[in-house]
C-alpha positions as CSV (number, residue, x, y, z in Angstrom):
1,M,-44.5,10.7,-18.9
2,I,-46.5,9.9,-15.7
3,G,-47.3,6.4,-17.0
4,W,-43.7,5.7,-17.8
5,V,-42.7,6.7,-14.2
6,E,-45.4,4.5,-12.6
7,E,-44.2,1.5,-14.6
8,L,-40.7,1.8,-13.2
9,K,-39.6,-0.9,-11.0
10,N,-38.9,-0.1,-7.2
11,E,-35.4,-1.5,-7.6
12,Q,-33.1,-0.3,-10.3
13,L,-29.4,-1.0,-11.1
14,P,-26.8,1.4,-9.8
15,A,-26.1,2.5,-13.3
16,W,-29.3,4.7,-13.0
17,L,-27.3,6.9,-10.6
18,G,-24.1,6.8,-12.8
19,L,-22.5,4.1,-10.6
20,P,-21.0,0.8,-11.8
21,N,-23.4,-2.1,-11.4
22,N,-21.0,-3.8,-9.1
23,A,-21.2,-0.9,-6.6
24,E,-23.2,-2.9,-4.1
25,K,-20.6,-5.8,-4.3
26,V,-17.9,-3.3,-3.4
27,L,-19.8,-2.0,-0.4
28,L,-20.7,-5.4,0.8
29,T,-17.2,-6.6,0.6
30,K,-15.9,-3.6,2.7
31,R,-18.7,-4.4,5.2
32,G,-17.6,-8.0,5.4
33,E,-14.0,-7.1,5.9
34,S,-14.9,-4.7,8.7
35,M,-17.0,-7.3,10.4
36,L,-14.3,-9.9,10.4
37,R,-11.9,-7.5,11.9
38,N,-14.3,-6.7,14.7
39,M,-15.0,-10.5,15.4
40,L,-11.3,-11.0,15.7
41,K,-11.1,-8.4,18.3
42,V,-13.9,-9.8,20.3
43,T,-12.7,-13.4,20.1
44,D,-9.2,-12.5,21.2
45,E,-10.5,-10.6,24.2
46,E,-12.7,-13.8,25.2
47,L,-9.6,-16.0,24.9
48,A,-7.8,-14.1,27.7
49,F,-10.2,-15.4,30.4
50,S,-11.5,-18.7,31.7
51,E,-15.2,-19.6,31.9
52,D,-15.6,-18.3,35.5
53,G,-14.2,-15.0,34.5
54,K,-10.9,-15.3,36.3
55,E,-7.7,-14.8,34.4
56,E,-5.9,-18.1,33.6
57,A,-2.4,-18.7,34.9
58,K,-1.3,-19.1,31.2
59,P,-4.3,-18.2,29.0
60,Q,-5.0,-19.7,25.6
61,W,-4.1,-16.4,23.9
62,M,-0.6,-16.4,25.3
63,A,0.2,-19.8,23.7
64,Q,-1.3,-18.5,20.4
65,L,0.7,-15.2,20.7
66,G,3.9,-17.1,21.3
67,E,3.4,-19.4,18.2
68,L,2.5,-16.3,16.1
69,A,5.5,-14.4,17.2
70,K,7.7,-17.5,16.2
71,Q,6.1,-17.6,12.8
72,W,6.7,-13.8,12.2
73,L,10.3,-14.1,13.4
74,Q,10.8,-16.9,10.8
75,L,9.0,-14.9,8.1
76,L,10.7,-11.6,8.4
77,P,14.3,-11.2,7.2
78,K,16.9,-11.2,9.9
79,D,18.4,-7.7,8.8
80,I,18.8,-5.3,5.9
81,V,22.2,-4.2,4.8
82,K,22.3,-0.4,4.4
83,M,23.2,1.1,1.1
84,R,26.8,2.2,0.6
85,R,27.5,5.9,0.1
86,T,30.0,7.3,-2.3
87,V,31.0,10.8,-3.3
88,E,29.0,10.3,-6.6
89,N,25.9,8.5,-5.6
90,I,25.2,10.8,-2.7
91,K,24.4,13.5,-5.3
92,D,21.7,11.4,-6.8
93,P,18.2,12.2,-5.6
94,L,17.1,8.5,-6.3
95,F,19.9,7.2,-4.3
96,R,19.0,9.5,-1.3
97,F,15.4,8.5,-1.4
98,F,16.1,4.8,-1.4
99,E,18.8,5.2,1.3
100,R,16.1,6.9,3.5
101,E,13.8,3.9,2.7
102,V,16.4,1.4,3.6
103,N,17.4,3.1,6.7
104,L,13.8,3.3,8.0
105,G,13.1,-0.3,7.1
106,S,16.2,-1.6,8.6
107,Q,15.4,0.3,12.0
108,L,11.9,-0.9,12.0
109,L,12.8,-4.4,11.3
110,K,15.3,-4.4,14.3
111,D,12.6,-3.0,16.6
112,I,10.1,-5.5,15.6
113,R,12.4,-8.5,16.0
114,R,13.4,-7.3,19.4
115,D,9.7,-6.9,20.4
116,L,8.8,-10.3,19.0
117,N,11.7,-11.9,20.9
118,E,10.6,-10.3,24.1
119,I,7.0,-11.5,23.6
120,S,8.3,-15.0,22.9
121,A,10.2,-15.1,26.1
122,V,7.3,-13.9,28.1
123,C,5.1,-16.5,26.6
124,R,7.5,-19.1,27.5
125,A,7.8,-17.8,31.1
126,E,11.4,-17.0,30.7
127,K,10.8,-13.3,31.2
128,K,8.3,-11.2,33.4
129,Q,6.0,-8.9,31.8
130,N,6.5,-5.1,32.0
131,N,4.3,-2.2,30.9
132,E,5.9,-2.2,27.3
133,T,5.4,-5.9,26.8
134,R,2.0,-5.9,28.3
135,A,0.9,-3.1,25.9
136,L,2.4,-4.9,22.9
137,A,0.7,-8.2,23.8
138,A,-2.6,-6.4,24.3
139,S,-2.4,-4.9,20.8
140,L,-1.3,-8.1,19.1
141,Q,-3.9,-10.1,21.0
142,K,-6.7,-7.9,19.5
143,G,-5.2,-8.1,16.0
144,E,-4.0,-4.5,16.0
145,V,-0.7,-3.0,14.8
146,P,1.3,-1.8,18.0
147,N,1.8,1.9,18.1
148,G,5.6,1.4,18.3
149,W,5.4,-0.2,14.8
150,K,3.6,2.5,13.1
151,R,6.3,4.4,11.2
152,Y,4.4,5.0,7.9
153,I,0.8,5.5,6.8
154,V,-1.4,2.5,6.6
155,P,-5.3,2.1,6.4
156,R,-6.9,2.8,9.8
157,E,-8.5,-0.7,10.3
158,V,-5.7,-2.9,9.0
159,T,-5.1,-6.1,11.0
160,V,-1.6,-6.9,12.3
161,M,-1.6,-10.1,10.4
162,D,-2.1,-8.3,7.0
163,W,0.4,-5.5,8.2
164,V,3.2,-8.0,8.9
165,T,2.7,-9.8,5.5
166,D,2.8,-6.5,3.7
167,L,5.9,-5.4,5.6
168,N,7.7,-8.6,4.6
169,E,7.1,-7.8,0.9
170,R,8.4,-4.2,1.5
171,L,11.5,-5.4,3.2
172,K,12.2,-8.0,0.4
173,Q,12.0,-5.1,-2.1
174,L,14.4,-3.0,0.0
175,I,16.9,-5.9,0.1
176,R,16.7,-6.2,-3.7
177,I,17.0,-2.5,-4.3
178,G,19.9,-2.1,-1.9
179,G,21.9,-4.4,-4.1
180,S,21.1,-2.7,-7.3
181,D,23.7,-1.0,-9.4
182,N,21.2,1.0,-11.5
183,L,18.4,2.4,-9.5
184,K,16.7,4.1,-12.5
185,R,16.3,0.9,-14.4
186,E,14.6,-0.9,-11.5
187,T,11.0,-1.8,-11.7
188,F,9.6,-1.8,-8.2
189,W,6.4,-1.7,-6.2
190,L,5.3,2.0,-5.5
191,G,2.7,1.0,-3.0
192,G,5.5,-0.8,-1.0
193,T,7.5,2.4,-0.3
194,F,7.1,4.3,3.0
195,S,6.9,7.6,1.2
196,P,5.6,7.2,-2.4
197,E,5.1,10.9,-2.9
198,A,8.8,11.5,-2.2
199,Y,9.8,8.9,-4.9
200,I,7.8,10.9,-7.5
201,T,9.5,14.1,-6.4
202,A,12.9,12.3,-6.5
203,T,12.4,11.1,-10.1
204,R,11.6,14.7,-11.2
205,Q,14.7,16.0,-9.3
206,Q,16.9,13.3,-11.0
207,V,15.7,14.2,-14.5
208,A,16.2,18.0,-13.8
209,Q,19.7,17.5,-12.4
210,A,20.9,15.1,-15.1
211,N,19.8,17.5,-17.9
212,T,20.4,20.7,-16.0
213,W,16.7,21.7,-16.5
214,S,14.4,23.6,-14.2
215,L,11.8,21.6,-12.2
216,E,9.1,24.0,-13.4
217,Q,9.9,22.9,-17.0
218,L,9.1,19.3,-16.4
219,N,5.7,17.7,-17.0
220,L,4.6,14.1,-16.1
221,H,3.6,11.7,-18.8
222,I,2.6,8.0,-18.2
223,H,2.2,4.9,-20.2
224,M,0.5,1.7,-19.2
225,G,2.6,-1.3,-20.0
226,K,6.3,-2.0,-20.6
227,T,8.1,-0.5,-23.6
228,D,11.8,-0.4,-24.7
229,N,12.3,3.3,-23.7
230,T,15.3,3.8,-21.5
231,D,14.4,7.4,-20.3
232,V,11.4,6.2,-18.1
233,F,10.8,5.0,-14.6
234,R,8.9,1.8,-14.1
235,I,6.5,1.0,-11.1
236,S,4.5,-2.3,-10.6
237,G,1.6,-3.3,-8.4
238,V,-0.9,-0.7,-9.6
239,D,-4.6,-1.5,-9.9
240,V,-7.2,0.4,-11.8
241,R,-10.6,0.5,-10.0
242,G,-13.8,0.5,-12.4
243,A,-11.8,0.5,-15.6
244,K,-9.1,-1.4,-17.4
245,S,-6.1,-0.3,-19.5
246,I,-6.2,-0.7,-23.3
247,G,-2.6,0.5,-23.9
248,G,-0.7,3.7,-23.7
249,N,-2.5,6.1,-21.5
250,K,-6.0,5.0,-22.5
251,L,-8.7,3.4,-20.3
252,E,-12.0,2.0,-20.8
253,L,-14.9,1.2,-18.3
254,C,-15.4,-2.4,-17.3
255,E,-17.6,-4.3,-14.8
256,L,-14.6,-5.6,-12.8
257,V,-14.1,-4.2,-9.3
258,K,-10.4,-3.9,-10.3
259,S,-7.9,-4.7,-13.0
260,E,-4.2,-5.2,-12.6
261,C,-1.6,-3.5,-14.7
262,D,1.9,-5.2,-14.6
263,V,4.0,-2.2,-15.4
264,V,3.4,1.5,-15.5
265,E,6.0,3.7,-17.1
266,F,6.3,7.5,-16.4
267,S,8.6,10.1,-17.6
268,W,9.4,13.8,-17.2
269,K,9.5,15.9,-20.4
270,Q,10.8,19.3,-20.9
271,F,8.8,22.2,-22.4
272,Q,5.9,20.0,-23.3
273,D,2.5,20.6,-22.0
274,A,1.2,18.2,-19.4
275,A,-0.3,15.1,-21.0
276,D,-3.7,15.9,-22.6
277,G,-6.7,14.1,-21.1
278,T,-8.6,13.6,-18.0
279,R,-6.9,13.5,-14.6
280,L,-7.6,10.5,-12.5
281,P,-6.2,10.2,-9.1
282,L,-3.5,7.6,-8.0
283,Y,-4.2,6.7,-4.4
284,L,-1.9,4.8,-2.1
285,Y,-4.5,2.4,-0.6
286,G,-8.1,1.3,-1.6
287,D,-9.6,3.4,1.1
288,R,-8.7,6.4,-1.1
289,R,-7.5,8.6,1.8
290,Q,-3.9,9.2,0.7
291,L,-3.5,10.8,-2.8
292,I,-0.2,10.2,-4.4
293,S,-0.5,12.1,-7.7
294,P,-3.1,12.8,-10.4
295,L,-2.4,11.1,-13.7
296,A,-3.7,12.1,-17.2
297,F,-5.6,9.6,-19.4
298,Q,-7.3,9.4,-22.7
299,L,-11.0,8.8,-21.9
300,S,-14.0,8.3,-24.0
301,S,-16.3,10.3,-21.6
302,A,-14.7,12.1,-18.6
303,T,-18.0,12.7,-16.9
304,V,-18.9,9.0,-16.8
305,F,-15.5,8.1,-15.4
306,Y,-15.9,10.6,-12.6
307,Q,-19.4,9.4,-11.9
308,R,-18.1,5.8,-11.7
309,G,-15.2,6.9,-9.2
310,V,-12.6,5.4,-11.4
311,A,-9.1,5.7,-9.8
312,L,-5.7,3.8,-9.6
313,V,-4.5,2.2,-6.4
314,A,-0.8,1.7,-5.7
315,N,-1.2,-0.9,-2.9
316,S,-4.0,-3.5,-2.9
317,S,-2.6,-5.7,-0.1
318,L,-4.0,-3.6,2.6
């Protein structure tokens, strides 16, 4: 035994600790992303001043910020039409959920477009700066999301460039959902909602209300992949970290950092026990700070999956 220990190499694969062999790659990727964000902040601060340390009459960052504001105004939709209420649809929990989402997105879009127009006017010297535009410009200059735009949870270190791109995809989805005549049949991006936990609750309430069942009688069942079932809800954009789907609610380990699943179906069933299997967490973002819901899967070895930290992520763009 002693001889065997002495012959071991000083460096071993992460699998010796029960971790996936790509664990170091994941850590290095996170460190690299953090370093780039910090470099962006330092660079932007330096651009605000000339070589002799005096503030320029029209610093370079102001021209860059004006161009950036112009690009974002072209990227984002001009407005979002709010959903129309009727006596019938206001009773539907799904409609109420999406109405809140559309209203939040609509107001946020108006505020952002107003702020960007003001920044553009300041950068063109058509308007004087005030405390509000000065604080807004300072945040954008550093690549940070302005406090006035933070209406929903995002990762702590997200850059404003990534945030705006992600927001644009969310708003596109809201425009599509707002024109839908059958919300239950829509396949939509769960990670692109402002309150994903509320959607899970709304689907449960909708099933209970439609069938006059008690909420306590319903249990959640999921299926990875699309079927022809009509009594299911479908979401997209879900990634599996450290494993991959092999159909149904089965997963197997893999060496990939993440594997995509085009569609995930879930349903609420009455008087049936919760799906047998091992519960894995569905997180909102890759930083694994916001848990949406645990999901049950059929796994070959629950212990190994827990050691590897296998989880699902609803939004991989931030």
